[in-house]
C-alpha positions, 0 to 999 in steps of 0.5 A: 799154380805156376808150372813147376821148374826143375833142376838137373845137375851136371858133373864136369868130367873129362872136359865135358858136362854129363850125368854119371852112373856108379858101378858098384862092381868097379867103384867107377862112375861111367857116363850116362848122358852128356849135356849135349845128349840131354839137350838134343834128345830132350830126354833125361834117363835114370842114372842113380843106382842103389842096392835096395832101390829102383834105378832113378833120376834125381832132380830138384824142384825149384821153389821158394824155401829151397834155395840149393841144388846138389851141384851148382851147374846144370839144366833148368827144365819143365816136364809134364811127367810127375815125380814118383816120389818127393823128399824135402832133402837128399834121399840118402840123408834119410839113410845111414849114408856117410858120403851122400853120393851114389858110392854109398850103394849099400846105405840103408834107410833109417826107420822113421824116414818114410814120413819124409817121402811125399807123392808131390811137391805140393804135399811136401811143401804143406808139411815142410815149407822150408829146407831149414825146417825139414833139415831140423826135423830130419836131424832129430830122426838122425840123432835118434839113430846116432847119426851126425847132423846134416849141415843146413848150408850144404843140404838145402835142396829137395829131391824129386825122383823119377823111375823112368825116362822123362821128356823135358822142355829145357829152359836154361843152362846154369853155371859160370863155366864158359863152356856152359854159356856156349852150350846154352847159346848152341841150343838157343837157351837162356844162360844163368850163372847161378840158380838164384837168378831164376826168380828174377829172369824166368 
């Protein structure tokens, strides 16, 4: 099997690309790592917090059947680390979250959601080979709890979670922003405008 590629989204804030951590005490997002820090250290650290869950690093496995990403800009990488869990959808979509962001710090997992959590990408793909199929299955469970259905056009990505820092091999920087092109050039990486180019160029 081809070595797994992952995507870590980056958020543009205060003129730079970074990952952030939500502070429930203040309702603010604080910088966790800048794009430069990630590429210089070749380490990604957990940044997503929740009242009931261990702090985690959330990325997406780039694989056939799952065409989307949480954000359109970020870093494609390889790693020898194995995810601590894999879901065919954003983990917060398996909760009573309204926003599907870290600001839903108090969201609760809904009963029946545990069947969508897998130990590996391969196990997930055996049961949910496409995002569309996974969303349909999750929406049935959400309907049983009186929750609004998910939009297949905006939730078409999987989530791989790591509970510890991981060492990465960066492959490409993704995004149309000129600054991202410059970052890719500075670190000798490939630049892709969209993640859809992965299948053609990597």
